[in-house]
N, C-alpha and C positions, 0 to 999 in steps of 0.2 A: 503494499501500500505506500502511504506517503511515510517518505521519512522525516524525523525531528530535522528542525531547522539550526545545524551549528551558528555560535557565536563565532567571526575569526580576532582567534586571537593576536592580535600585535604586541608588539615591542611599545608602541605605541601609547596601545590601549596599554600595557601594565604599567608605562610607567607615569602615562594619568592619573589611572588609582592609587596610584604608588605616592603620588604627589598631592592629590586630593582628598580623600581618605582618612577619619578622622580617626577612626579606631589602630590603620595604620598606625595611624605618629603616634597615637599614644602605647602603644604595643611596642615598635622601634627608640621611640626616649624613655621607657622606660628598661628595656635592654639594654638603655648605650649608661643609663646610670647605673644599673647595677655591673656593668663590667669598669666603670671606673671604678669605685668603689673595690671591687675585686683588684683592680691592678696598684690603686693606692693599700692595697693594708697588704699583697703580696710587695711592694715596694719597701714598706718600713722591713721586713723580715727577713732570720740574717738566710743567706744564700739555702740552704737544705730545710726550713722550716717550712716555706711559707707553699711545697709539695707536701707537708703535711698536713696546712691547715684547715681544716670542714668548714670554717667561714665561706672560705674565699671559692669551695667548692661547690659549696650555698647558692651562695651569689654567681658565679658561674654559670650554673643550673637555672637558674631565674633568668638571667638573662638568655639562656639559650631556646627556656621555652616562650618568651616573649617571642623573640626572631621568630620561631616557629609557629605560634599564631599567628603572627604578622604576617608571615608568607602561606598560607591559613585561605586567612581573608584575601590577598591580593590573588588565590586562583581560583576563588569563586565564583560567579557570578556575581556584578552588581544588585544587591538590592531597589528594586524599583520603590518608587513611593506611591503609597494607594491617593487614591483621589480624594479629596477631603470632602467630598459631598455637603454644601453648603447649604446649598440653596434648598437641597431635603430637608436637611434639618429645619430649613425654617420654615417650610410649607410645613414641615410634622405639626410644629411649637406653633404658629398660626394656627392648626386644622385643632388643636388639642385646646388653644384658649378660646375657639370659636365656639368647641362642644364645653364645656364648664361655663360659660357664661350663660347657653341654650339654659344647662342641666340645672343652672341655678336660677334662672328665669323661669321656667316651669316649679321651683322647689319653692317657690317663693310666692310660688300660685298666680304670674301671668300680669299681661296689664290691664283683668280688671280689678285690679286691687289698687289699684296706685290713678285709677280717674281723678281724684281729687288732687292732683299732681298735675294733672294734664290740663285743665280748665284753664282758664285767664285769674287771675286774683277782680274779689271784687274790693273797690275804696269799702273804705271803714270811715264814717264824718269821728270827728276826733269827739271824749263823753259818752261816746256806748260801745258798746257789747257788740264782739263781732258774729257771737251764736244765737239762733234766732225760738229758744229755750225760752221758756217764763220765767224771770228772772225774783232774784225773794226780796224784802226792804230788810231792810240792814239790823230788826229786829229777827228779824227768819217769820215769820206768820206769816204772813198772806202774801200771795205774788200781786208784784207790782206792775201797772196794763203801761206798758208804749208808753211814755210820750210822745205828739208829735206837733214839732216849731212847724209855727206857718212865717 
């Protein structure tokens, strides 16, 4: 059938990845720092003692491991960045917000319970109360008749 398409692995590709990949930079920097420490420790040792020093061996071993990790990263195919799909996330957020608003409106009773807020306010004369129910006198015994001013 169809064969998998092979990518061209040219020296220029490896060189570009070597220069641009931050993970490779980190591994190479770690290896060079460990080799520098091992070299400094070995230089301070007497001639025969440096070959027997376990810390020098550990530092060299860790430096080789870092260089090996950098080489493996370099050999692998570069990672493809996944698209962020911001528009999809925004549409989903807007749909959720609209659905929440509809549910909240239905839970509060819909638009029938808010008729008092939909009509325009009637002007109220100074000194008169807004409610149309019967008012009681100051003594609280008998309701007062609304007075009409002419």
